[in-house]
C-alpha positions as semicolon CSV with decimal commas, in nm:
position;residue;x (nm);y (nm);z (nm)
1;M;0,000;0,000;0,000
2;R;0,153;0,328;-0,110
3;Y;-0,099;0,587;0,013
4;V;-0,131;0,511;0,381
5;V;-0,266;0,852;0,489
6;L;-0,557;1,060;0,360
7;A;-0,589;1,427;0,456
8;A;-0,916;1,605;0,378
9;G;-1,058;1,951;0,418
10;F;-1,398;2,004;0,573
11;D;-1,597;2,300;0,440
12;G;-1,642;2,273;0,064
13;T;-1,494;1,922;0,053
14;L;-1,662;1,688;0,302
15;A;-1,926;1,943;0,396
16;R;-2,165;2,167;0,206
17;D;-2,314;2,461;0,396
18;G;-2,157;2,324;0,712
19;R;-2,314;1,977;0,691
20;C;-2,135;1,654;0,607
21;D;-2,316;1,397;0,395
22;E;-2,383;1,063;0,570
23;R;-2,225;0,886;0,273
24;C;-1,892;1,050;0,354
25;I;-1,913;0,930;0,713
26;D;-1,975;0,571;0,600
27;V;-1,680;0,581;0,359
28;L;-1,452;0,728;0,626
29;R;-1,523;0,419;0,837
30;E;-1,440;0,198;0,539
31;L;-1,114;0,383;0,477
32;S;-1,013;0,344;0,840
33;A;-1,085;-0,029;0,820
34;T;-0,824;-0,062;0,542
35;G;-0,554;0,042;0,789
36;R;-0,510;0,390;0,647
37;K;-0,475;0,689;0,876
38;L;-0,709;0,987;0,839
39;I;-0,636;1,355;0,904
40;L;-0,903;1,625;0,897
41;V;-0,753;1,965;0,814
42;T;-0,977;2,266;0,865
43;G;-0,971;2,640;0,916
44;R;-1,241;2,611;1,182
45;E;-1,178;2,629;1,554
46;L;-1,184;2,282;1,710
47;R;-1,477;2,346;1,942
48;R;-1,697;2,484;1,667
49;L;-1,601;2,201;1,432
50;L;-1,704;1,934;1,683
51;E;-2,035;2,113;1,743
52;V;-2,139;2,070;1,380
53;F;-1,940;1,754;1,300
54;P;-1,903;1,522;1,602
55;E;-1,810;1,241;1,360
56;A;-1,475;1,420;1,317
57;R;-1,350;1,177;1,581
58;L;-1,341;0,915;1,304
59;F;-1,018;1,085;1,203
60;D;-0,692;0,994;1,375
61;Y;-0,591;1,360;1,391
62;I;-0,771;1,690;1,350
63;V;-0,563;1,985;1,235
64;A;-0,776;2,286;1,327
65;E;-0,737;2,663;1,296
66;N;-0,569;2,624;0,959
67;G;-0,273;2,437;1,108
68;A;-0,245;2,611;1,446
69;V;-0,400;2,334;1,657
70;L;-0,327;1,959;1,651
71;H;-0,590;1,738;1,814
72;R;-0,534;1,368;1,885
73;T;-0,876;1,207;1,877
74;A;-0,771;0,885;2,053
75;T;-0,662;1,070;2,366
76;R;-0,868;1,387;2,310
77;Q;-0,557;1,593;2,370
78;S;-0,484;1,913;2,180
79;E;-0,160;2,096;2,117
80;I;-0,132;2,460;2,013
81;L;0,127;2,491;1,737
82;G;0,115;2,866;1,681
83;Q;0,156;3,174;1,896
84;A;-0,146;3,339;2,056
85;P;-0,291;3,648;1,883
86;P;-0,136;3,967;2,023
87;E;-0,379;4,168;2,234
88;I;-0,272;4,490;2,062
89;L;-0,394;4,353;1,728
90;L;-0,725;4,238;1,873
91;Q;-0,780;4,581;2,026
92;E;-0,709;4,752;1,694
93;L;-0,949;4,526;1,503
94;R;-1,223;4,586;1,760
95;R;-1,158;4,960;1,755
96;R;-1,215;4,950;1,379
97;R;-1,545;4,766;1,446
98;I;-1,461;4,458;1,246
99;S;-1,745;4,215;1,290
100;P;-1,781;3,923;1,302
101;L;-1,445;3,860;1,468
102;S;-1,357;3,510;1,583
103;V;-1,046;3,458;1,795
104;G;-0,900;3,109;1,824
105;S;-0,595;2,974;2,004
106;S;-0,371;3,119;1,734
107;I;-0,568;3,252;1,438
108;I;-0,815;3,532;1,393
109;S;-1,095;3,509;1,138
110;T;-1,353;3,744;0,996
111;T;-1,534;3,790;0,665
112;A;-1,352;3,859;0,338
113;E;-1,507;4,205;0,305
114;H;-1,275;4,334;0,580
115;L;-0,954;4,251;0,391
116;D;-0,844;4,611;0,331
117;V;-0,917;4,718;0,690
118;V;-0,723;4,424;0,831
119;R;-0,428;4,504;0,606
120;A;-0,432;4,864;0,725
121;S;-0,441;4,750;1,088
122;L;-0,141;4,522;1,042
123;R;0,057;4,797;0,868
124;K;-0,024;5,044;1,144
125;L;0,103;4,803;1,410
126;K;0,401;4,704;1,192
127;L;0,282;4,341;1,195
128;H;0,222;4,313;0,821
129;M;0,551;4,128;0,769
130;D;0,470;3,873;1,038
131;Y;0,111;3,776;0,966
132;E;-0,034;3,620;0,653
133;L;-0,383;3,680;0,523
134;V;-0,551;3,383;0,357
135;M;-0,892;3,355;0,198
136;N;-1,110;3,055;0,285
137;D;-1,420;3,085;0,067
138;D;-1,596;3,391;0,214
139;S;-1,379;3,402;0,525
140;L;-1,055;3,587;0,591
141;L;-0,796;3,414;0,809
142;I;-0,519;3,604;0,989
143;L;-0,241;3,350;1,040
144;P;0,057;3,373;1,277
145;P;0,412;3,315;1,148
146;G;0,490;2,968;1,014
147;I;0,133;2,839;1,034
148;D;-0,063;2,688;0,749
149;K;-0,241;2,361;0,676
150;A;0,082;2,196;0,562
151;S;0,267;2,278;0,886
152;G;-0,007;2,132;1,103
153;M;-0,052;1,828;0,882
154;N;0,323;1,766;0,882
155;E;0,322;1,753;1,261
156;A;0,053;1,485;1,246
157;L;0,259;1,290;0,991
158;R;0,563;1,316;1,218
159;E;0,372;1,161;1,507
160;L;0,237;0,888;1,281
161;G;0,586;0,813;1,149
162;V;0,462;0,851;0,791
163;S;0,633;1,024;0,498
164;R;0,457;1,295;0,302
165;H;0,528;1,079;-0,003
166;N;0,266;0,837;0,126
167;L;0,000;1,106;0,163
168;V;-0,295;1,192;-0,058
169;A;-0,476;1,518;0,019
170;I;-0,810;1,653;-0,100
171;G;-0,942;2,007;-0,065
172;N;-1,118;2,291;-0,240
173;A;-1,010;2,632;-0,111
174;E;-0,717;2,870;-0,133
175;N;-0,604;2,789;0,220
176;D;-0,572;2,423;0,110
177;L;-0,291;2,512;-0,133
178;P;0,003;2,452;0,110
179;M;-0,146;2,113;0,203
180;L;-0,194;2,018;-0,160
181;A;0,160;2,121;-0,251
182;W;0,307;1,914;0,033
183;A;0,119;1,591;-0,046
184;E;0,246;1,326;-0,287
185;H;-0,090;1,330;-0,466
186;A;-0,316;1,636;-0,458
187;V;-0,687;1,614;-0,537
188;V;-0,937;1,898;-0,569
189;V;-1,316;1,862;-0,584
190;S;-1,487;2,010;-0,889
191;N;-1,657;2,292;-0,695
192;A;-1,317;2,451;-0,622
193;A;-1,202;2,776;-0,776
194;E;-1,003;2,750;-1,099
195;S;-0,686;2,879;-0,929
196;V;-0,703;2,591;-0,680
197;K;-0,769;2,333;-0,953
198;Q;-0,447;2,437;-1,127
199;A;-0,251;2,316;-0,822
200;A;-0,404;1,968;-0,830
201;D;-0,285;1,642;-0,978
202;R;-0,649;1,543;-1,016
203;V;-0,983;1,724;-1,023
204;T;-1,279;1,504;-0,937
205;D;-1,583;1,481;-1,159
206;G;-1,813;1,521;-0,860
207;A;-1,849;1,820;-0,628
208;Y;-1,835;1,828;-0,248
209;C;-1,912;1,483;-0,100
210;D;-1,947;1,321;-0,443
211;G;-1,592;1,426;-0,529
212;F;-1,460;1,291;-0,201
213;L;-1,641;0,960;-0,254
214;E;-1,489;0,935;-0,599
215;L;-1,137;0,965;-0,456
216;A;-1,204;0,738;-0,157
217;R;-1,340;0,455;-0,370
218;D;-1,046;0,475;-0,610
219;L;-0,805;0,480;-0,315
220;M;-0,958;0,165;-0,162
221;A;-0,993;-0,018;-0,492
222;T;-0,660;0,060;-0,665
223;D;-0,445;0,264;-0,422
224;L;-0,455;0,530;-0,699
225;A;-0,254;0,306;-0,931
226;S;-0,357;0,509;-1,236
227;S;-0,260;0,845;-1,087
228;V;-0,017;1,063;-1,279
229;P;0,311;1,103;-1,083
230;R;0,377;1,456;-0,965
231;R;0,746;1,429;-0,882
232;R;1,013;1,300;-1,119
233;V;1,389;1,256;-1,114
234;L;1,561;1,399;-1,421
235;L;1,819;1,163;-1,572
236;G;1,910;1,342;-1,891
237;T;1,791;1,499;-2,214
238;S;1,765;1,341;-2,557
239;E;1,898;1,505;-2,872
240;D;1,546;1,619;-2,952
241;D;1,533;1,790;-2,607
242;R;1,302;1,527;-2,459
243;E;1,357;1,483;-2,087
244;I;1,434;1,132;-1,964
245;T;1,287;1,099;-1,614
246;L;1,226;0,848;-1,339
247;S;0,896;0,833;-1,148
248;P;0,975;0,763;-0,781
249;C;0,789;0,470;-0,623
250;R;0,690;0,349;-0,968
251;D;0,981;0,297;-1,210
252;S;1,259;0,041;-1,164
253;V;1,606;0,094;-1,311
254;L;1,885;-0,134;-1,432
255;I;2,232;0,024;-1,439
256;T;2,473;-0,203;-1,623
257;G;2,817;-0,199;-1,781
258;P;3,175;-0,300;-1,699
259;D;3,278;0,023;-1,528
260;E;3,185;-0,005;-1,159
261;V;3,299;0,350;-1,089
262;A;3,062;0,490;-1,351
263;R;2,776;0,273;-1,223
264;A;2,833;0,393;-0,866
265;L;2,834;0,755;-0,979
266;I;2,503;0,711;-1,160
267;C;2,361;0,551;-0,846
268;N;2,486;0,843;-0,637
269;R;2,319;1,086;-0,871
270;L;1,986;0,905;-0,849
271;L;2,010;0,868;-0,471
272;E;2,098;1,233;-0,424
273;Q;1,795;1,352;-0,619
274;L;1,563;1,112;-0,438
275;M;1,693;1,199;-0,093
276;Q;1,682;1,571;-0,161
277;Q;1,308;1,523;-0,200
278;D;1,286;1,323;0,127
279;Y;1,233;0,983;-0,033
280;Q;1,361;0,707;0,195
281;C;1,631;0,491;0,033
282;C;1,783;0,158;0,133
283;V;2,120;0,071;-0,026
284;I;2,257;-0,285;-0,024
285;G;2,613;-0,380;-0,121
286;A;2,945;-0,531;-0,016
287;D;3,316;-0,488;-0,093
288;R;3,259;-0,185;-0,313
289;N;3,553;0,027;-0,420
290;V;3,345;0,342;-0,462
291;P;3,159;0,471;-0,156
292;V;2,792;0,527;-0,225
293;A;2,745;0,805;0,023
294;S;2,908;1,135;0,097
295;P;2,881;1,286;0,448
296;R;2,762;1,612;0,297
297;G;2,444;1,732;0,130
298;A;2,159;1,492;0,070
299;F;2,358;1,198;0,210
300;A;2,394;1,360;0,553
301;N;2,069;1,192;0,662
302;M;2,195;0,841;0,583
303;S;2,346;0,590;0,826
304;S;2,561;0,285;0,752
305;W;2,515;-0,064;0,898
306;G;2,778;-0,335;0,874
307;D;3,139;-0,325;0,757
308;A;3,420;-0,559;0,660
309;H;3,443;-0,695;1,016
310;E;3,085;-0,698;1,147
311;A;2,765;-0,798;0,967
312;P;2,453;-0,586;1,012
313;R;2,159;-0,713;1,216
314;L;1,811;-0,706;1,068
315;T;1,666;-0,558;1,386
316;D;1,908;-0,264;1,370
317;V;1,837;-0,208;1,001
318;L;1,461;-0,201;1,051
319;A;1,489;0,027;1,355
320;A;1,700;0,270;1,151
321;L;1,425;0,286;0,888
322;E;1,154;0,391;1,134
323;P;1,214;0,770;1,086
324;P;1,042;0,835;0,750
325;T;1,313;1,061;0,604
326;H;1,613;0,857;0,721
327;S;1,795;0,644;0,463
328;I;2,040;0,361;0,525
329;E;2,333;0,183;0,361
330;I;2,383;-0,188;0,437
331;N;2,730;-0,337;0,395
332;L;2,740;-0,718;0,382
333;A;3,117;-0,746;0,341
334;A;3,154;-0,939;0,669
335;L;2,918;-1,216;0,555
336;P;3,048;-1,517;0,362
337;V;2,969;-1,480;-0,007
338;E;2,736;-1,779;-0,011
339;T;2,520;-1,643;0,274
340;R;2,471;-1,293;0,135
341;P;2,177;-1,387;-0,091
342;V;2,010;-1,553;0,210
343;F;2,044;-1,232;0,413
344;V;1,906;-1,024;0,125
345;D;1,609;-1,261;0,086
346;A;1,526;-1,218;0,455
347;L;1,580;-0,843;0,435
348;L;1,349;-0,804;0,136
349;L;1,072;-0,990;0,320
350;Q;1,110;-0,755;0,618
351;L;1,114;-0,450;0,390
352;Q;0,798;-0,576;0,225
353;A;0,627;-0,595;0,566
354;L;0,748;-0,243;0,649
355;H;0,621;-0,118;0,314
356;D;0,279;-0,278;0,366
357;R;0,251;-0,086;0,693
358;T;0,407;0,251;0,607
359;G;0,459;0,266;0,230
360;R;0,837;0,285;0,287
361;P;1,118;0,255;0,190
362;H;1,059;0,434;-0,136
363;C;1,375;0,311;-0,307
364;I;1,595;0,001;-0,275
365;L;1,932;0,008;-0,451
366;I;2,138;-0,311;-0,485
367;H;2,501;-0,290;-0,594
368;R;2,640;-0,594;-0,781
369;A;2,283;-0,716;-0,785
370;H;2,366;-1,043;-0,965
371;H;2,554;-1,159;-0,653
372;F;2,257;-1,099;-0,419
373;L;1,950;-1,182;-0,629
374;T;2,007;-1,543;-0,720
375;G;1,680;-1,724;-0,650
376;N;1,306;-1,715;-0,699
377;Q;1,245;-1,601;-0,342
378;A;1,417;-1,266;-0,400
379;A;1,236;-1,218;-0,731
380;A;0,900;-1,293;-0,566
381;A;0,967;-1,043;-0,285
382;I;1,063;-0,777;-0,539
383;R;0,742;-0,840;-0,732
384;R;0,546;-0,769;-0,412
385;L;0,744;-0,445;-0,373
386;S;0,587;-0,309;-0,691
387;E;0,545;0,041;-0,544
388;V;0,915;0,073;-0,460
389;T;1,174;0,208;-0,701
390;M;1,423;-0,077;-0,742
391;I;1,769;0,018;-0,874
392;Y;1,994;-0,268;-0,982
393;S;2,362;-0,198;-1,048
394;T;2,546;-0,487;-1,211
395;A;2,811;-0,582;-1,466
396;A;2,623;-0,903;-1,547
397;A;2,259;-0,818;-1,612
398;N;2,208;-1,152;-1,786
399;E;2,264;-1,329;-1,452
400;L;1,969;-1,156;-1,284
401;P;1,649;-1,363;-1,249
402;P;1,418;-1,305;-1,550
403;R;1,132;-1,207;-1,318
404;V;1,346;-0,920;-1,189
405;L;1,432;-0,798;-1,538
406;D;1,066;-0,812;-1,641
407;D;0,988;-0,526;-1,404
408;V;1,269;-0,295;-1,521
409;K;1,130;0,018;-1,687
410;L;1,458;0,196;-1,759
411;T;1,805;0,067;-1,848
412;I;2,123;0,276;-1,825
413;A;2,435;0,119;-1,977
414;T;2,786;0,259;-1,928
415;G;3,088;0,198;-2,154
416;T;3,101;0,114;-2,523
417;G;3,017;-0,252;-2,467
418;T;2,995;-0,520;-2,202
419;N;3,336;-0,660;-2,303
420;D;3,524;-0,332;-2,269
421;P;3,767;-0,296;-1,977
422;P;3,675;-0,049;-1,702
423;A;3,795;0,305;-1,753
424;E;4,077;0,425;-1,530
425;S;3,984;0,677;-1,262
426;G;3,978;1,022;-1,416
427;E;3,923;0,897;-1,774
428;S;3,609;0,964;-1,973
429;A;3,404;0,650;-2,042
430;Q;3,280;0,600;-2,397
431;A;2,911;0,535;-2,459
432;Q;2,651;0,506;-2,731
433;A;2,363;0,691;-2,568
434;V;2,060;0,550;-2,746
435;I;1,703;0,527;-2,620
436;A;1,391;0,386;-2,778
437;G;1,326;0,539;-3,120
438;G;1,694;0,601;-3,187
439;A;1,723;0,928;-2,994
440;V;2,037;1,003;-2,795
441;C;2,025;1,071;-2,422
442;R;2,319;1,231;-2,247
443;I;2,363;1,184;-1,872
444;S;2,634;1,377;-1,691
445;L;2,853;1,150;-1,478
446;F;3,113;1,321;-1,265
447;R;3,426;1,117;-1,200
448;P;3,710;1,236;-0,977
449;S;4,067;1,189;-1,096
450;A;4,296;0,948;-0,910
451;G;4,369;1,065;-0,557
452;S;4,135;1,362;-0,589
453;T;3,778;1,441;-0,491
454;S;3,728;1,717;-0,746
455;V;3,515;1,679;-1,057
456;T;3,727;1,631;-1,366
457;S;3,507;1,487;-1,637
458;A;3,152;1,435;-1,758
459;D;3,061;1,110;-1,924
460;E;2,767;0,971;-2,120
461;A;2,556;0,663;-2,068
462;T;2,326;0,452;-2,281
463;V;1,962;0,475;-2,178
464;S;1,691;0,245;-2,308
465;G;1,333;0,162;-2,224
466;Y;1,170;0,501;-2,270
């Protein structure tokens, strides 16, 4: 299961004129029964929301006041995430006779007609740089610094231990935009304004509850298998300027060729782009001459398990993967060669169980894959990890199980041919960069010269499959 969390707005999405359709309530129960977590994200104050929608307790978390309040429904505990409204601002708004005026734990709300007066008040008090004004249908929200629907929702995700890349969000209003931008898949109901629809990956055919039901049924039936990926990793550009991209959590990659240095550099490039976007990666290898990770940049949030003297333990590996943005590198050098495939088989089964529960890891990279994936058990586990980006680096692709190769969507080949000797460090590898249709794709590979860590050359690689 890839999308393990659903976040939904209330007014204009679940509710019309403040009332939620009974059909939505029934489907929320069905969604919860699938094991998915539910987050209700609303601009309303918590007390007023529960007055009109007591069924909100079907959700695991309620993010109220447009992200300023986090409510845990299981314990009925609330946490204020934003600063309280300054009394001087409240006095100024009352002096200007702004009515209605609702004051929550952190936000202030009124009607949209008072926008100019509120702006003038903030400028007078020199607070206009600190507070943000957001429209929510006919309401005007005055938000404290750092508060929006995405910030509150992200706090709920942190407590759940779930990545934003396993989140689908649905909304309808301008104040939903930060939430929609943060989610892996953003859905907008058809009654939304055109400016909000432009930020969505999908606009439902139905409005209000009908639109939500449309998404919920697709989520339960297919886990949004037909959804168009929002985020992509750029690999290169063909001679006709067509971008060659990888869809995270969907496409699998084979990196092959005799030059292990070049293969490792391509892997680093892919890993760096994935980790910069907070995708969780798991790297498996042993006895490699080229380190996969650098202590700087995107690789700073990656830990290593195992070395040439001590084998990693599965319990430690799985514990390290619990934080949703933390990636790991597993070194099996201490294991006898004949037992390494057995360890990888067991690891893949555990990763499959983790993925079923959390939708992670998002990427599994295996160096010298033909040494580790030798039997049907590994191929079967990989098949069940269909929503994980698998990256196989190998000099002997023909030794991989056919069932593994069947799932490869993209092939990157380094060197002029499989029989060519590896290039010396610092040399430029030769390649015929050809993709489907005869176009040429150029991928920049940066290789340091011998004894140096500086970039000295850019190479090309063959890409096929797209």
